[in-house]
C-alpha positions, 0 to 999 in steps of 0.5 A: 320404438313401439307406438301405443294406441292413443287412449281416450283419457289422453284427450281431456275434452272427449265427449264422455269426459266432458259430459261426466265433468259437466254433470259432476262439477256443475250439474251436481251443485243443483241436484235438489232442484234437479230432483224436483224437476225430475219428479215433475217430469215423472208426473207429466209423463205419468199424466200423459200415459194415464190420459192415453189409457183413459182415451181408450176407455172413452172409446170403449164406453162410447162404442162398446158399452154405450154408457154416457155417464162413463163417457162423461166420467172418463172425459173429465178424468182426461181433462184433469190428467192433462191439466196436471201434465200442463202444471208439471211441465210448466214447473220443470221448465221454469226450474230448468231455466233458472238452473241454466241461468245460474250455470250460465252466469257462473261460467261467464264469471269464471271466464272473466275472472280467469282472463283477469289473471292472464298477463298482458302477453297472453292477450297480445297473441289473441284477438279479443273477439275470440273471448267474446265468442267463448264467453257467449257461445261457450257458456251457453253450450254448457247449459244446453248440454246439461239441459239436453241430458236432463230432458233426455232422462227426465222428460224423453226417457220417462215419457217413452217408458210411460208410453211403452208401458201403455202399449205393452199393457194394451198389446205386447205383440203389437208393441214389439212390432212398433219397436223394430225400427230402433236398431237400424235408426241407431246404426245410421245416427252413430255414423253422423256424430264424427262429421258433426264435431268438425262442422260444429268446430268450424261454425264456432271459429267462423262466428269468432271471425265475424265478431273479429271483423265487426269489432275491428271495423267499428273500433277503427271506424275513423280509419275505415272512413278516412281510407275509404275502406268500407268496401274492403271491410264489407268484402271481408265480413261478406266472406266470413259470413258466407263461410259460416253460412255454407258451414251451417248449411252443411251442418243442417244437411248432415244433422237432418240426414237421418230424418227421411230414414227415420220417418220411413222406418217409423212409417213401416212400424206404424203401418205394421201396428195399424195392420195388426191392430185392425186385424185384431179388432176385426178378426180377434174381437179386440176392443177398439178402445185398446187399439185406439189407446195403443196407437195414441201412445205409439204416436206420442212415443215417436217424438221423445224416441226421435230426440233420444235417437238424435241425442248423440248428434246434438250433444256433440255439436254443443260440446264443441262450444263447452270445450272452447270455454273450458280450455281457457278456464282450465289453462294455467294462468299466465299471471299466477296469483302471488297475493301470498307474497309480502306487500311492497313497503315504500320509504323513499321509492328509489327504483333501481334496474340491475343488469336487466335483460328481457326478450319477448321471444327467444333470440330477440333481445329487447333489453340487454343488461340495462342498469340505472337508478331513478332517484326518489322524488325526482324525474328520470327521462328515457329518450331515444329512437323507437324500438329501443326498449323504453316502453318495455322498461315500464312494462317490466316495472309494472310486472306486465312481463317478468325479467329474463335476467337481472333484477328490479329493486325498489327501496331494496325490495325485488319487485319479483318478491312482492305481490303484484297488487301491492306494486301496482297499487303504489304506481300510477301510469299514464300512457300515450293511448289513454283508455277511458271506460264507457262511463261518466267523467266522474267515474273514470277519474274515480277508477284511480281510487275506488270510493273517492269522494266528490271533493277528491274527484274535483280536486284531482280534476283541478290539479289536472287542469281538467275542471274548467272544460268539464264544467263547460259540459251541460252535464259536468262530471256526469258527462258520458265519455263514449266508447274509449272516450271518443266524445272527448278530444285527445287533450281532454282524455289525457287530462282525465287520465292525469286526474285518474293518476293524481287521485290515486296519490301513488308515490311512483309515476310512470309516463309513456309519451303522455303528450306525444299525440297532442297539439301545442296548446293541449300539450301545454295544458297536459304538461302543466297537469303532469307537473302537478302529478310528478311533484315529490314523486319518483317519476320515470317518463318516456318522451320523444319531444325532448323539450318536454323533459329538458328540466328532468333530473336525469336523462337516459338515452336508450338505444338497442336495449342499452343506455348509451348516454345519461346526464342532465339536459345541459350536460348531454348537449355539451357532450355532443353525443346521441342526445345532442344529435336528437335534440338538434334534429328535432329543432331543425325539423321544428324550424323547417316547419315553422314558416309553413305553419306561419304561411298556413 
């Protein structure tokens, strides 16, 4: 089969397409402000050009006409023109900064909103530091690209044209001599663009690696300290930083490789103009003012000319960051919006799994045609060995994932046919790894019910057996919990999580080993709080400590993605099956450990 050449439109993130998109989608929104900025840039360029021309008149008044009033008049005009330039420059810089800040904020909001529409599975495949890098560097790159384009057209191009205008007005032939360096300079710069793209991409990924190591080291500081991993983590981040440093040095060498050549070519152009201009004054009786004005305009034109010549290099280095951001924003949301679906309407909150199968990856079945019923107002416990699929059941009930086969029905309604928001609004979840936000205790409880009153927050805390320890803090409910709640003990965090679930007052409760990581005293307090939470609610609880679910209305033994036994505690013990084996094993281990604890 014939291979067709790849078209530029095959890649939606080429430089040309990205630039057009940024201009038409983001820059065009602020076109009125940009027009004002362009007008101010034009005023600044005109004032600068006028000042260079007037400087030549000052020279003529001094050395040709010997006219002191003329010198004073043109000197005063120079001051006025330069003041106008300063005001115009200040104005367009403030306007562009405000536009940049608005675009930056918009892109940051868009990225965060997009991430909130992604599924749990989307984040399990990526590191959170990647999104931090895209949020910061990517959003800023977009504003930098737009600023480069605006400044290239409005500031540099207008300034260059204004200076060339003065040069041509003073001496057309000398202007031609000054511009001979442009073609070879552009040829050299063109070859550097491709190299810059690769280096910019490596710089972005290297920075993300530094953020990843930093974040993991700080969030896992207890593990780092406990296992004396300080040197290991230091070595890892040193390697990441060294890679970024080497890449940054390469980028500096490549990006600035053109400078010596451009300066040399510029030197030839200046020398040519000086020779011709000096000859014109001496041999052709040209006025020194015209020569001075020309050279001033020529020298002032070199900086905007250099920036315009490097524009392609600078744009391509920034477009990498813009691409990193837009790739996430453009990708289809893995958790698509389904707010148009009907809301879940509960009467009894009866949950039924009908031949549910699920796989995280192909050829790796986690649940295999699982069926059971969680009766309304009762507690259904899932027990069994790790990896059997218990937590997956809760993830499917919350629609963190979608079932591969079968259906989950609540009060006769398939959860796939109702909106996720309505399903999750009527479900309260408490896990083993409690996540508390870096905020106060009050606000962490109130997250369960936005707009909750102080009375509701306190009542929820009391029901969760948390009010007493909260009031023991000097700041009470205003006590900060720290990042991930690290300023509280495990039992305290669990009870705050239970209070957050209680204040939600949801008819369905999902508990994932909520007491597994606690000591006996904390477990007793949390268990008492959970009993308040589960009253008259349909509850599905996962437990490894079987004594915590002995009074459950139904116990399901899950193994290998299937239910191998079900019944009440006493029934399952009499059968002498898998549940009885687990129960005896735990009691045997507890008995074996008891003398050790007593001796200690």
